[in-house]
C-alpha positions, 0 to 999 in steps of 0.5 A, spaced: 680 279 775 675 282 770 677 276 766 676 271 770 671 273 776 663 275 775 663 282 777 657 281 780 661 277 786 667 283 786 667 289 791 673 293 791 675 297 797 678 303 796 681 309 801 682 316 800 689 314 797 686 311 791 687 314 784 680 312 782 681 315 775 687 310 775 683 304 777 678 306 772 683 306 767 686 300 769 680 296 769 677 299 762 684 296 759 683 289 762 675 290 759 678 292 752 681 285 752 676 280 755 676 273 752 670 270 749 670 265 755 670 270 760 664 270 765 663 278 764 663 277 756 656 277 755 652 284 753 649 289 758 651 293 763 657 291 767 659 295 773 665 294 779 662 296 786 667 300 790 666 300 798 670 307 801 674 304 807 675 309 812 676 309 820 670 307 824 664 307 821 659 301 819 664 297 814 663 290 816 655 291 816 656 294 809 661 289 806 657 283 808 651 286 805 655 287 799 657 280 799 651 277 800 647 281 795 643 276 791 647 276 784 640 277 780 639 283 784 643 288 780 649 291 781 648 297 786 641 296 786 640 300 793 644 303 798 647 299 803 646 304 808 652 307 809 655 314 808 661 311 806 658 307 801 661 309 794 657 307 787 660 303 781 665 304 776 661 302 769 665 299 764 664 298 756 
């Protein structure tokens, strides 16, 4: 995923069973071997947005807000308005 899709277009859905440490480790391993032609190969901060999924809540509203955020707005520039929203994982 990090090799082919611009990260500003990615939102990962996670729940209470998600091992965030393992997820971050997996993403960082993929990041370390990015090809030069990857859309994420540019310099600068790179972040993967996470959305905590739980029963109930305003998941659809939050997900739609994340998916329609302008690409140039910057990752996680504002809280989409839900207590279930989780910040991003930074990749270096």
